[in-house]
PASEBA-1860 file (N, C-alpha, C; in nm, 3 decimals):
! residues 297
1> MRVSFRSV> 7.150/7.491/-0.512/7.173/7.365/-0.581/7.090/7.363/-0.708 ~ 7.154/7.352/-0.820/7.085/7.357/-0.947/7.046/7.217/-0.992 ~ 6.925/7.208/-1.040/6.874/7.078/-1.090/6.855/7.092/-1.240 ~ 6.912/7.000/-1.315/6.903/7.008/-1.460/6.769/6.957/-1.510 ~ 6.737/6.999/-1.631/6.610/6.958/-1.693/6.610/6.807/-1.718 ~ 6.724/6.753/-1.752/6.733/6.609/-1.779/6.703/6.527/-1.654 ~ 6.750/6.573/-1.539/6.725/6.501/-1.415/6.577/6.503/-1.382 ~ 6.513/6.621/-1.402/6.370/6.630/-1.375/6.292/6.537/-1.466
9> RNGILVAL> 6.332/6.536/-1.594/6.262/6.449/-1.690/6.276/6.303/-1.653 ~ 6.392/6.265/-1.617/6.414/6.125/-1.578/6.334/6.089/-1.454 ~ 6.324/6.185/-1.359/6.247/6.157/-1.239/6.100/6.138/-1.270 ~ 6.049/6.224/-1.361/5.908/6.210/-1.400/5.883/6.076/-1.468 ~ 5.974/6.032/-1.555/5.959/5.902/-1.625/5.959/5.786/-1.527 ~ 6.047/5.795/-1.429/6.053/5.689/-1.328/5.923/5.684/-1.248 ~ 5.871/5.804/-1.212/5.746/5.809/-1.137/5.631/5.750/-1.218 ~ 5.627/5.783/-1.348/5.522/5.728/-1.434/5.534/5.576/-1.445
17> LLLVPLAL> 5.655/5.530/-1.460/5.676/5.386/-1.470/5.631/5.313/-1.343 ~ 5.646/5.380/-1.232/5.602/5.320/-1.106/5.451/5.332/-1.088 ~ 5.395/5.448/-1.130/5.252/5.472/-1.110/5.166/5.390/-1.205 ~ 5.212/5.369/-1.329/5.130/5.296/-1.426/5.100/5.153/-1.379 ~ 5.197/5.074/-1.334/5.163/4.939/-1.285/5.072/4.944/-1.163 ~ 5.095/5.046/-1.074/5.009/5.057/-0.957/4.866/5.089/-0.997 ~ 4.850/5.181/-1.094/4.717/5.217/-1.141/4.649/5.097/-1.207 ~ 4.724/5.021/-1.287/4.667/4.902/-1.351/4.628/4.798/-1.248
25> LRTSVQNR> 4.712/4.781/-1.147/4.681/4.685/-1.042/4.556/4.728/-0.966 ~ 4.547/4.857/-0.935/4.430/4.908/-0.862/4.303/4.890/-0.944 ~ 4.313/4.915/-1.073/4.196/4.904/-1.160/4.152/4.759/-1.175 ~ 4.249/4.666/-1.182/4.216/4.525/-1.206/4.141/4.461/-1.090 ~ 4.159/4.516/-0.969/4.092/4.456/-0.853/3.956/4.520/-0.826 ~ 3.917/4.623/-0.899/3.790/4.690/-0.877/3.681/4.630/-0.965 ~ 3.558/4.650/-0.923/3.443/4.608/-1.001/3.431/4.700/-1.122 ~ 3.414/4.640/-1.237/3.413/4.717/-1.361/3.298/4.817/-1.362
33> YQMSAFDR> 3.184/4.781/-1.304/3.066/4.868/-1.308/3.066/4.973/-1.197 ~ 3.162/4.974/-1.108/3.170/5.071/-1.000/3.294/5.159/-1.010 ~ 3.359/5.156/-1.128/3.482/5.235/-1.147/3.448/5.382/-1.167 ~ 3.539/5.466/-1.127/3.529/5.610/-1.155/3.574/5.635/-1.298 ~ 3.554/5.759/-1.344/3.593/5.793/-1.481/3.743/5.773/-1.502 ~ 3.821/5.810/-1.402/3.966/5.793/-1.412/4.004/5.645/-1.423 ~ 3.937/5.565/-1.336/3.969/5.421/-1.338/3.928/5.356/-1.470 ~ 3.809/5.401/-1.526/3.768/5.345/-1.653/3.865/5.383/-1.765
41> AVWRIGAP> 3.915/5.506/-1.758/4.014/5.547/-1.859/4.142/5.464/-1.847 ~ 4.185/5.445/-1.724/4.305/5.362/-1.703/4.281/5.220/-1.751 ~ 4.160/5.170/-1.723/4.129/5.032/-1.763/4.129/5.017/-1.914 ~ 4.069/5.118/-1.984/4.065/5.111/-2.130/4.205/5.119/-2.191 ~ 4.287/5.201/-2.130/4.424/5.213/-2.181/4.508/5.091/-2.143 ~ 4.489/5.045/-2.021/4.577/4.939/-1.971/4.537/4.799/-2.010 ~ 4.406/4.781/-2.047/4.361/4.644/-2.080/4.440/4.584/-2.197 ~ 4.453/4.657/-2.310/4.534/4.600/-2.420/4.679/4.577/-2.380
49> LEAGITYS> 4.732/4.674/-2.299/4.871/4.658/-2.254/4.886/4.536/-2.166 ~ 4.787/4.518/-2.077/4.792/4.401/-1.988/4.779/4.272/-2.067 ~ 4.688/4.274/-2.167/4.673/4.154/-2.251/4.802/4.123/-2.326 ~ 4.866/4.232/-2.377/4.992/4.210/-2.449/5.100/4.155/-2.358 ~ 5.107/4.214/-2.239/5.209/4.164/-2.144/5.181/4.020/-2.105 ~ 5.052/3.988/-2.082/5.016/3.850/-2.046/5.050/3.753/-2.159 ~ 5.016/3.793/-2.283/5.046/3.707/-2.398/5.197/3.687/-2.414 ~ 5.271/3.799/-2.398/5.417/3.788/-2.410/5.476/3.699/-2.302
57> ARWLSSFF> 5.423/3.716/-2.179/5.473/3.633/-2.069/5.444/3.485/-2.094 ~ 5.321/3.457/-2.142/5.287/3.317/-2.172/5.374/3.262/-2.286 ~ 5.396/3.345/-2.388/5.478/3.299/-2.500/5.621/3.270/-2.456 ~ 5.675/3.364/-2.372/5.811/3.340/-2.323/5.816/3.216/-2.235 ~ 5.716/3.199/-2.152/5.712/3.081/-2.067/5.704/2.953/-2.149 ~ 5.616/2.955/-2.252/5.603/2.839/-2.339/5.733/2.813/-2.415 ~ 5.798/2.920/-2.460/5.924/2.905/-2.534/6.030/2.839/-2.447 ~ 6.043/2.890/-2.325/6.143/2.831/-2.236/6.108/2.688/-2.197
65> ERWVFQAR> 5.978/2.659/-2.181/5.938/2.521/-2.152/5.974/2.428/-2.268 ~ 5.945/2.474/-2.392/5.980/2.392/-2.507/6.131/2.376/-2.518 ~ 6.205/2.483/-2.492/6.350/2.474/-2.499/6.405/2.375/-2.397 ~ 6.353/2.384/-2.273/6.397/2.291/-2.169/6.357/2.149/-2.205 ~ 6.233/2.132/-2.259/6.187/1.998/-2.297/6.272/1.940/-2.409 ~ 6.305/2.022/-2.510/6.389/1.974/-2.618/6.529/1.940/-2.570 ~ 6.581/2.022/-2.480/6.714/1.992/-2.426/6.714/1.859/-2.351 ~ 6.609/1.838/-2.271/6.599/1.711/-2.200/6.580/1.595/-2.296
73> ALEQREQL> 6.496/1.618/-2.402/6.471/1.512/-2.500/6.600/1.476/-2.573 ~ 6.680/1.577/-2.610/6.807/1.550/-2.676/6.902/1.474/-2.585 ~ 6.904/1.513/-2.459/6.991/1.443/-2.363/6.947/1.297/-2.347 ~ 6.815/1.276/-2.336/6.765/1.139/-2.325/6.792/1.059/-2.452 ~ 6.779/1.126/-2.568/6.806/1.057/-2.694/6.951/1.012/-2.703 ~ 7.043/1.101/-2.665/7.185/1.064/-2.666/7.212/0.948/-2.572 ~ 7.148/0.951/-2.456/7.167/0.843/-2.360/7.113/0.711/-2.415 ~ 6.994/0.717/-2.479/6.935/0.597/-2.537/7.021/0.543/-2.652
81> EQENRVYR> 7.074/0.633/-2.734/7.159/0.589/-2.844/7.287/0.523/-2.792 ~ 7.343/0.578/-2.686/7.462/0.517/-2.627/7.430/0.380/-2.570 ~ 7.316/0.368/-2.500/7.277/0.237/-2.447/7.249/0.139/-2.561 ~ 7.189/0.190/-2.670/7.161/0.104/-2.784/7.290/0.052/-2.846 ~ 7.393/0.137/-2.856/7.521/0.092/-2.909/7.582/-0.015/-2.822 ~ 7.571/0.003/-2.691/7.625/-0.097/-2.598/7.551/-0.230/-2.615 ~ 7.418/-0.223/-2.626/7.339/-0.345/-2.641/7.368/-0.414/-2.774 ~ 7.390/-0.334/-2.880/7.422/-0.394/-3.009/7.556/-0.466/-3.003
89> RRLADLQR> 7.654/-0.405/-2.935/7.784/-0.473/-2.921/7.769/-0.602/-2.842 ~ 7.690/-0.597/-2.735/7.669/-0.718/-2.656/7.597/-0.824/-2.737 ~ 7.499/-0.782/-2.818/7.427/-0.877/-2.902/7.520/-0.941/-3.004 ~ 7.608/-0.859/-3.064/7.704/-0.915/-3.160/7.798/-1.014/-3.092 ~ 7.842/-0.981/-2.970/7.928/-1.074/-2.896/7.853/-1.203/-2.865 ~ 7.728/-1.192/-2.825/7.649/-1.312/-2.794/7.627/-1.397/-2.919 ~ 7.601/-1.332/-3.032/7.583/-1.406/-3.156/7.712/-1.476/-3.197 ~ 7.825/-1.408/-3.177/7.954/-1.470/-3.210/7.979/-1.591/-3.120
97> LEEENREL> 7.951/-1.574/-2.990/7.970/-1.686/-2.897/7.876/-1.802/-2.930 ~ 7.753/-1.767/-2.968/7.658/-1.873/-3.004/7.705/-1.949/-3.127 ~ 7.758/-1.875/-3.225/7.810/-1.941/-3.345/7.929/-2.030/-3.311 ~ 8.019/-1.981/-3.227/8.134/-2.061/-3.186/8.090/-2.185/-3.109 ~ 7.993/-2.169/-3.019/7.944/-2.285/-2.944/7.879/-2.387/-3.036 ~ 7.803/-2.337/-3.135/7.739/-2.428/-3.230/7.843/-2.506/-3.308 ~ 7.949/-2.435/-3.351/8.054/-2.503/-3.426/8.128/-2.604/-3.339 ~ 8.152/-2.568/-3.213/8.219/-2.662/-3.123/8.134/-2.786/-3.098
105> RRSLQLRD> 8.003/-2.768/-3.083/7.916/-2.884/-3.062/7.916/-2.975/-3.185 ~ 7.912/-2.914/-3.303/7.916/-2.994/-3.425/8.050/-3.066/-3.439 ~ 8.158/-2.999/-3.400/8.290/-3.062/-3.406/8.298/-3.181/-3.310 ~ 8.242/-3.163/-3.191/8.243/-3.272/-3.094/8.156/-3.388/-3.142 ~ 8.045/-3.358/-3.208/7.962/-3.464/-3.265/8.038/-3.540/-3.373 ~ 8.118/-3.466/-3.454/8.201/-3.533/-3.554/8.297/-3.631/-3.487 ~ 8.358/-3.588/-3.378/8.453/-3.676/-3.308/8.384/-3.802/-3.257 ~ 8.260/-3.790/-3.216/8.188/-3.906/-3.163/8.136/-3.998/-3.272
113> NVPEDLLA> 8.122/-3.944/-3.396/8.055/-4.021/-3.501/8.149/-4.082/-3.603 ~ 8.279/-4.052/-3.596/8.372/-4.109/-3.694/8.466/-4.207/-3.623 ~ 8.506/-4.313/-3.694/8.592/-4.413/-3.630/8.740/-4.378/-3.634 ~ 8.779/-4.274/-3.706/8.921/-4.241/-3.717/8.976/-4.188/-3.584 ~ 9.107/-4.202/-3.570/9.177/-4.148/-3.454/9.206/-4.000/-3.482 ~ 9.136/-3.911/-3.413/9.143/-3.768/-3.443/9.206/-3.691/-3.329 ~ 9.264/-3.576/-3.364/9.321/-3.484/-3.266/9.264/-3.344/-3.293 ~ 9.206/-3.282/-3.191/9.146/-3.149/-3.207/9.255/-3.043/-3.216
121> AEVVGVEQ> 9.228/-2.939/-3.295/9.321/-2.827/-3.310/9.241/-2.700/-3.335 ~ 9.293/-2.590/-3.283/9.227/-2.460/-3.301/9.297/-2.381/-3.411 ~ 9.217/-2.315/-3.493/9.272/-2.231/-3.599/9.326/-2.102/-3.536 ~ 9.455/-2.075/-3.557/9.519/-1.959/-3.494/9.569/-1.857/-3.595 ~ 9.552/-1.885/-3.723/9.597/-1.789/-3.824/9.545/-1.828/-3.961 ~ 9.531/-1.727/-4.047/9.487/-1.751/-4.184/9.574/-1.671/-4.280 ~ 9.589/-1.725/-4.400/9.657/-1.654/-4.508/9.553/-1.628/-4.616 ~ 9.541/-1.502/-4.660/9.438/-1.465/-4.754/9.498/-1.424/-4.889
129> SPFFRVVK> 9.415/-1.438/-4.993/9.452/-1.394/-5.126/9.423/-1.245/-5.140 ~ 9.464/-1.183/-5.250/9.430/-1.040/-5.271/9.280/-1.013/-5.274 ~ 9.201/-1.119/-5.297/9.055/-1.104/-5.300/8.992/-1.147/-5.168 ~ 9.074/-1.153/-5.061/9.030/-1.185/-4.925/8.971/-1.325/-4.914 ~ 9.020/-1.417/-4.997/8.984/-1.557/-4.984/9.091/-1.628/-4.900 ~ 9.047/-1.716/-4.813/9.141/-1.790/-4.729/9.208/-1.897/-4.815 ~ 9.341/-1.896/-4.821/9.415/-1.994/-4.902/9.494/-2.091/-4.815 ~ 9.525/-2.052/-4.692/9.594/-2.142/-4.600/9.553/-2.106/-4.458
137> IAIDRGAD> 9.564/-2.201/-4.368/9.538/-2.175/-4.228/9.650/-2.231/-4.144 ~ 9.661/-2.183/-4.021/9.757/-2.234/-3.924/9.680/-2.283/-3.802 ~ 9.723/-2.394/-3.745/9.657/-2.452/-3.628/9.756/-2.462/-3.513 ~ 9.703/-2.477/-3.392/9.785/-2.469/-3.271/9.844/-2.603/-3.228 ~ 9.869/-2.691/-3.320/9.937/-2.818/-3.291/10.064/-2.826/-3.373 ~ 10.175/-2.860/-3.305/10.304/-2.861/-3.372/10.358/-2.999/-3.398 ~ 10.490/-3.004/-3.418/10.556/-3.128/-3.457/10.552/-3.234/-3.348 ~ 10.520/-3.197/-3.225/10.508/-3.299/-3.120/10.388/-3.390/-3.143
145> FLRPEMAV> 10.291/-3.342/-3.219/10.169/-3.419/-3.243/10.150/-3.457/-3.390 ~ 10.194/-3.369/-3.481/10.156/-3.384/-3.621/10.277/-3.399/-3.711 ~ 10.250/-3.451/-3.831/10.350/-3.461/-3.935/10.287/-3.421/-4.068 ~ 10.370/-3.381/-4.166/10.314/-3.345/-4.297/10.234/-3.458/-4.360 ~ 10.137/-3.419/-4.441/10.048/-3.507/-4.516/9.935/-3.568/-4.432 ~ 9.923/-3.531/-4.306/9.808/-3.577/-4.230/9.684/-3.500/-4.274 ~ 9.571/-3.569/-4.282/9.446/-3.509/-4.328/9.385/-3.424/-4.218 ~ 9.318/-3.317/-4.261/9.252/-3.225/-4.169/9.104/-3.218/-4.206
153> LSADGIVG> 9.017/-3.238/-4.106/8.872/-3.239/-4.127/8.806/-3.131/-4.042 ~ 8.680/-3.104/-4.076/8.594/-3.021/-3.992/8.456/-3.083/-3.990 ~ 8.365/-3.022/-3.916/8.230/-3.076/-3.909/8.158/-3.071/-4.043 ~ 8.202/-2.981/-4.134/8.136/-2.967/-4.265/8.202/-3.050/-4.374 ~ 8.321/-3.102/-4.348/8.385/-3.183/-4.450/8.536/-3.170/-4.447 ~ 8.598/-3.202/-4.562/8.744/-3.203/-4.574/8.798/-3.060/-4.581 ~ 8.902/-3.034/-4.502/8.967/-2.902/-4.501/9.092/-2.902/-4.587 ~ 9.181/-3.001/-4.566/9.306/-3.006/-4.641/9.401/-3.104/-4.575
161> RIEKAHDE> 9.529/-3.073/-4.583/9.632/-3.160/-4.525/9.742/-3.075/-4.463 ~ 9.814/-3.135/-4.370/9.926/-3.067/-4.305/10.038/-3.047/-4.407 ~ 10.084/-2.924/-4.422/10.195/-2.894/-4.513/10.327/-2.895/-4.437 ~ 10.333/-2.819/-4.327/10.454/-2.811/-4.245/10.413/-2.814/-4.099 ~ 10.491/-2.883/-4.020/10.466/-2.888/-3.876/10.586/-2.826/-3.805 ~ 10.561/-2.715/-3.733/10.666/-2.646/-3.659/10.655/-2.682/-3.510 ~ 10.729/-2.610/-3.428/10.732/-2.645/-3.286/10.596/-2.626/-3.220 ~ 10.530/-2.513/-3.246/10.406/-2.483/-3.175/10.284/-2.472/-3.266
169> RSHVVLIT> 10.303/-2.477/-3.396/10.190/-2.467/-3.488/10.222/-2.540/-3.616 ~ 10.118/-2.565/-3.695/10.133/-2.632/-3.824/10.053/-2.555/-3.928 ~ 10.100/-2.562/-4.053/10.033/-2.498/-4.164/9.955/-2.602/-4.244 ~ 9.835/-2.562/-4.283/9.745/-2.653/-4.353/9.721/-2.602/-4.494 ~ 9.745/-2.689/-4.593/9.711/-2.659/-4.732/9.566/-2.697/-4.755 ~ 9.485/-2.606/-4.803/9.343/-2.631/-4.823/9.320/-2.709/-4.953 ~ 9.203/-2.768/-4.964/9.172/-2.847/-5.083/9.157/-2.758/-5.207 ~ 9.144/-2.627/-5.188/9.135/-2.534/-5.301/9.272/-2.496/-5.357
177> DPASHIAV> 9.379/-2.535/-5.290/9.514/-2.503/-5.336/9.545/-2.586/-5.462 ~ 9.605/-2.524/-5.566/9.637/-2.600/-5.687/9.728/-2.719/-5.663 ~ 9.803/-2.720/-5.553/9.890/-2.834/-5.523/9.815/-2.948/-5.455 ~ 9.687/-2.929/-5.427/9.609/-3.031/-5.356/9.544/-3.128/-5.455 ~ 9.557/-3.259/-5.426/9.494/-3.365/-5.505/9.432/-3.465/-5.409 ~ 9.305/-3.495/-5.429/9.231/-3.584/-5.339/9.154/-3.686/-5.422 ~ 9.158/-3.811/-5.381/9.077/-3.915/-5.443/8.933/-3.900/-5.395 ~ 8.841/-3.879/-5.490/8.702/-3.855/-5.454/8.611/-3.942/-5.540
185> EIARTKAP> 8.483/-3.930/-5.511/8.382/-3.999/-5.590/8.251/-3.921/-5.580 ~ 8.165/-3.943/-5.678/8.031/-3.886/-5.674/7.950/-3.969/-5.575 ~ 7.896/-3.907/-5.474/7.825/-3.984/-5.371/7.707/-4.060/-5.428 ~ 7.642/-4.006/-5.529/7.521/-4.069/-5.584/7.553/-4.187/-5.675 ~ 7.656/-4.174/-5.757/7.687/-4.278/-5.856/7.813/-4.358/-5.824 ~ 7.892/-4.312/-5.726/8.020/-4.375/-5.691/8.123/-4.366/-5.803 ~ 8.104/-4.279/-5.900/8.202/-4.261/-6.006/8.325/-4.192/-5.949 ~ 8.446/-4.250/-5.969/8.566/-4.195/-5.905/8.630/-4.084/-5.987
193> GILQGMGE> 8.720/-4.011/-5.921/8.797/-3.907/-5.987/8.898/-3.849/-5.890 ~ 8.982/-3.760/-5.941/9.083/-3.691/-5.860/9.047/-3.543/-5.857 ~ 9.021/-3.494/-5.739/8.984/-3.353/-5.722/9.109/-3.270/-5.704 ~ 9.118/-3.161/-5.781/9.233/-3.071/-5.775/9.185/-2.930/-5.743 ~ 9.263/-2.860/-5.660/9.229/-2.722/-5.626/9.246/-2.628/-5.744 ~ 9.159/-2.528/-5.752/9.163/-2.429/-5.859/9.199/-2.291/-5.807 ~ 9.231/-2.281/-5.677/9.259/-2.151/-5.619/9.131/-2.083/-5.575 ~ 9.145/-1.983/-5.486/9.031/-1.906/-5.432/8.932/-1.999/-5.362
201> DRCQVEIV> 8.816/-2.025/-5.423/8.715/-2.107/-5.355/8.655/-2.212/-5.448 ~ 8.734/-2.263/-5.540/8.685/-2.361/-5.637/8.780/-2.481/-5.646 ~ 8.722/-2.595/-5.685/8.798/-2.716/-5.715/8.744/-2.774/-5.845 ~ 8.818/-2.871/-5.900/8.777/-2.933/-6.025/8.811/-3.082/-6.021 ~ 8.727/-3.161/-6.080/8.751/-3.304/-6.087/8.702/-3.355/-6.222 ~ 8.782/-3.444/-6.281/8.743/-3.505/-6.408/8.687/-3.644/-6.380 ~ 8.566/-3.668/-6.427/8.496/-3.794/-6.404/8.484/-3.868/-6.537 ~ 8.541/-3.988/-6.544/8.528/-4.074/-6.662/8.425/-4.181/-6.627
209> SEKPVAEG> 8.301/-4.157/-6.666/8.193/-4.249/-6.635/8.077/-4.223/-6.728 ~ 8.006/-4.327/-6.759/7.887/-4.312/-6.842/7.771/-4.249/-6.764 ~ 7.777/-4.259/-6.633/7.670/-4.203/-6.551/7.689/-4.052/-6.543 ~ 7.588/-3.974/-6.582/7.604/-3.829/-6.585/7.611/-3.770/-6.444 ~ 7.690/-3.666/-6.433/7.699/-3.590/-6.309/7.604/-3.471/-6.319 ~ 7.531/-3.444/-6.212/7.433/-3.335/-6.213/7.476/-3.226/-6.115 ~ 7.436/-3.103/-6.146/7.462/-2.994/-6.053/7.393/-3.022/-5.919 ~ 7.465/-2.997/-5.812/7.413/-3.024/-5.679/7.458/-3.156/-5.622
217> DLIQTSGA> 7.518/-3.243/-5.706/7.569/-3.370/-5.656/7.676/-3.348/-5.549 ~ 7.678/-3.435/-5.452/7.778/-3.428/-5.345/7.903/-3.503/-5.387 ~ 8.017/-3.437/-5.370/8.147/-3.501/-5.390/8.202/-3.540/-5.254 ~ 8.243/-3.666/-5.240/8.296/-3.713/-5.112/8.427/-3.789/-5.135 ~ 8.502/-3.808/-5.028/8.629/-3.881/-5.039/8.601/-4.029/-5.066 ~ 8.687/-4.086/-5.148/8.673/-4.229/-5.180/8.763/-4.317/-5.096 ~ 8.866/-4.257/-5.032/8.960/-4.336/-4.952/9.065/-4.407/-5.032 ~ 9.068/-4.388/-5.164/9.163/-4.460/-5.248/9.306/-4.410/-5.230
225> DDLFPKGH> 9.324/-4.292/-5.177/9.459/-4.238/-5.162/9.522/-4.271/-5.026 ~ 9.448/-4.343/-4.938/9.498/-4.378/-4.804/9.540/-4.256/-4.724 ~ 9.489/-4.140/-4.760/9.518/-4.017/-4.686/9.393/-3.964/-4.619 ~ 9.288/-3.945/-4.696/9.163/-3.894/-4.642/9.067/-4.010/-4.620 ~ 9.006/-4.016/-4.503/8.911/-4.126/-4.476/8.795/-4.125/-4.575 ~ 8.741/-4.240/-4.602/8.635/-4.256/-4.701/8.502/-4.199/-4.649 ~ 8.428/-4.138/-4.740/8.291/-4.099/-4.711/8.272/-3.961/-4.650 ~ 8.377/-3.878/-4.644/8.363/-3.744/-4.588/8.331/-3.644/-4.698
233> PVGRVVRV> 8.239/-3.548/-4.674/8.202/-3.451/-4.778/8.321/-3.365/-4.819 ~ 8.325/-3.334/-4.948/8.429/-3.248/-5.002/8.368/-3.121/-5.061 ~ 8.263/-3.136/-5.141/8.202/-3.018/-5.202/8.077/-3.054/-5.279 ~ 8.018/-2.951/-5.341/7.898/-2.966/-5.422/7.928/-2.927/-5.566 ~ 7.869/-3.000/-5.660/7.888/-2.970/-5.801/7.808/-2.845/-5.838 ~ 7.875/-2.749/-5.900/7.808/-2.627/-5.944/7.809/-2.611/-6.096 ~ 7.890/-2.692/-6.164/7.895/-2.682/-6.309/7.954/-2.810/-6.366 ~ 7.899/-2.853/-6.481/7.947/-2.974/-6.548/7.971/-2.943/-6.695
241> DRKIDEGG> 8.095/-2.965/-6.742/8.130/-2.953/-6.884/8.176/-3.090/-6.934 ~ 8.151/-3.117/-7.059/8.190/-3.245/-7.119/8.288/-3.220/-7.233 ~ 8.392/-3.305/-7.235/8.491/-3.296/-7.342/8.529/-3.437/-7.386 ~ 8.588/-3.446/-7.503/8.628/-3.574/-7.561/8.780/-3.580/-7.565 ~ 8.837/-3.689/-7.510/8.981/-3.710/-7.521/9.005/-3.852/-7.570 ~ 9.128/-3.900/-7.557/9.163/-4.032/-7.609/9.085/-4.144/-7.540 ~ 9.051/-4.122/-7.415/8.979/-4.227/-7.342/8.828/-4.220/-7.359 ~ 8.780/-4.123/-7.433/8.637/-4.110/-7.453/8.585/-3.980/-7.392
249> EVQVVEVV> 8.460/-3.980/-7.355/8.399/-3.860/-7.299/8.437/-3.843/-7.152 ~ 8.477/-3.721/-7.117/8.515/-3.689/-6.980/8.426/-3.576/-6.930 ~ 8.377/-3.590/-6.808/8.296/-3.485/-6.747/8.385/-3.402/-6.656 ~ 8.401/-3.276/-6.692/8.482/-3.184/-6.612/8.387/-3.113/-6.516 ~ 8.405/-3.140/-6.388/8.310/-3.096/-6.285/8.373/-2.987/-6.200 ~ 8.304/-2.875/-6.188/8.348/-2.767/-6.100/8.279/-2.782/-5.965 ~ 8.356/-2.770/-5.859/8.308/-2.802/-5.724/8.333/-2.686/-5.630 ~ 8.234/-2.656/-5.547/8.249/-2.559/-5.438/8.261/-2.637/-5.308
257> PTVRFDHL> 8.365/-2.612/-5.228/8.382/-2.688/-5.103/8.264/-2.672/-5.008 ~ 8.237/-2.775/-4.932/8.132/-2.767/-4.830/8.178/-2.691/-4.707 ~ 8.309/-2.673/-4.692/8.365/-2.604/-4.576/8.381/-2.456/-4.607 ~ 8.335/-2.371/-4.516/8.361/-2.228/-4.525/8.491/-2.199/-4.450 ~ 8.599/-2.185/-4.524/8.730/-2.173/-4.461/8.744/-2.045/-4.379 ~ 8.667/-1.940/-4.415/8.675/-1.816/-4.338/8.597/-1.824/-4.207 ~ 8.522/-1.932/-4.186/8.446/-1.949/-4.062/8.506/-2.054/-3.970 ~ 8.617/-2.113/-4.009/8.676/-2.221/-3.929/8.731/-2.168/-3.797
265> RMVWVVLA> 8.696/-2.236/-3.690/8.751/-2.207/-3.559/8.824/-2.329/-3.501 ~ 8.775/-2.446/-3.537/8.829/-2.570/-3.482/8.829/-2.676/-3.592 ~ 8.936/-2.757/-3.596/8.947/-2.864/-3.695/8.992/-2.991/-3.624 ~ 8.988/-3.102/-3.698/9.035/-3.231/-3.647/9.141/-3.285/-3.743 ~ 9.252/-3.330/-3.688/9.359/-3.390/-3.767/9.350/-3.541/-3.753 ~ 9.354/-3.610/-3.867/9.344/-3.757/-3.867/9.482/-3.814/-3.836 ~ 9.495/-3.870/-3.715/9.620/-3.933/-3.678/9.633/-4.073/-3.738 ~ 9.521/-4.142/-3.749/9.520/-4.275/-3.810/9.380/-4.303/-3.861
273> TAPDPDPE> 9.370/-4.366/-3.978/9.241/-4.401/-4.034/9.184/-4.522/-3.963 ~ 9.055/-4.539/-3.975/8.988/-4.652/-3.912/9.028/-4.782/-3.980 ~ 9.034/-4.892/-3.906/9.069/-5.021/-3.969/8.958/-5.068/-4.062 ~ 8.998/-5.144/-4.163/8.899/-5.203/-4.253/8.817/-5.309/-4.179 ~ 8.692/-5.330/-4.223/8.611/-5.434/-4.157/8.679/-5.570/-4.167 ~ 8.680/-5.641/-4.057/8.744/-5.772/-4.051/8.637/-5.879/-4.055 ~ 8.639/-5.965/-4.156/8.536/-6.069/-4.163/8.547/-6.172/-4.052 ~ 8.665/-6.185/-3.992/8.682/-6.284/-3.885/8.642/-6.222/-3.752
281> AGTQRRPK> 8.545/-6.279/-3.690/8.496/-6.228/-3.561/8.602/-6.240/-3.455 ~ 8.606/-6.142/-3.366/8.696/-6.146/-3.252/8.836/-6.101/-3.281 ~ 8.865/-6.057/-3.405/8.999/-6.007/-3.439/8.989/-5.863/-3.481 ~ 9.095/-5.790/-3.461/9.103/-5.650/-3.499/9.230/-5.625/-3.576 ~ 9.218/-5.542/-3.678/9.336/-5.501/-3.752/9.382/-5.366/-3.701 ~ 9.512/-5.347/-3.707/9.568/-5.221/-3.660/9.529/-5.108/-3.754 ~ 9.511/-4.987/-3.700/9.478/-4.872/-3.786/9.590/-4.842/-3.883 ~ 9.548/-4.788/-3.998/9.645/-4.745/-4.097/9.667/-4.595/-4.083
289> AGMGVQPV> 9.790/-4.554/-4.067/9.818/-4.410/-4.062/9.816/-4.353/-4.201 ~ 9.768/-4.230/-4.213/9.756/-4.168/-4.345/9.890/-4.158/-4.415 ~ 9.896/-4.207/-4.541/10.013/-4.199/-4.626/10.135/-4.259/-4.559 ~ 10.116/-4.368/-4.481/10.228/-4.435/-4.418/10.286/-4.364/-4.300 ~ 10.225/-4.254/-4.251/10.275/-4.179/-4.136/10.210/-4.233/-4.011 ~ 10.288/-4.279/-3.919/10.235/-4.330/-3.793/10.208/-4.215/-3.694 ~ 10.107/-4.229/-3.609/10.082/-4.123/-3.508/10.205/-4.098/-3.422 ~ 10.229/-3.974/-3.394/10.343/-3.936/-3.310/10.313/-3.969/-3.166
297> Q> 10.403/-4.037/-3.100/10.381/-4.074/-2.959/10.420/-3.959/-2.868
END
């Protein structure tokens, strides 16, 4: 049986590979000062090798520990981010509900504090301009309850009037619509005027009065049109221009509505205005329906 040189060489290498760890192990357990010459030689040769192997093993162990730690940290981070997204959505929902509840409470307070005969309605649709301004709204009350030209209010002030009443919903023209005209007055001076919509989110009113109008003045309904109840907020003055016409000096007042139409959730429709004060005790006058329209039975 012939044995090749390569096989012998491989056998010797395997034997050395087995003997070197055994020799290092034997040397490591002996007292350094009682070693033989062979053991000291092995120790001198193997000490750096052992140190290198120990360092490499520690480095590999540390590397894998860091890798495992980072993997766990990334997993925990993803989990925390997902929980954070869920909590943010819940917080947004809670804030939305809180805002809706606040608006409903203010609307109910309006119902308790005004003498007019009101009917609650929920906003179920909006019509927007190309600049995302609300120009019309739809409410969930139809022709069984409402008729055109009835006034629409909110907790913040005048919204508009009923334009069309369908079977299950009605369309409301806002006070910012150019077709809208409302009898108003300056709350501070009682100077009267007719407020007209300018489109988007502005209105305008011309005031013929010697008393100057100031920016920030409150514009409120005067009740002169028998449509909108007297004394309800309409808007705030943001600009005053003066011009001269045949009747003298006119103050052209630009007004921003007090109502945020894009935030409306609930409105009140005036079915009948409050009766005028009766000087005769013990008698009551019948309510006046807005613009001659009687409440629908």
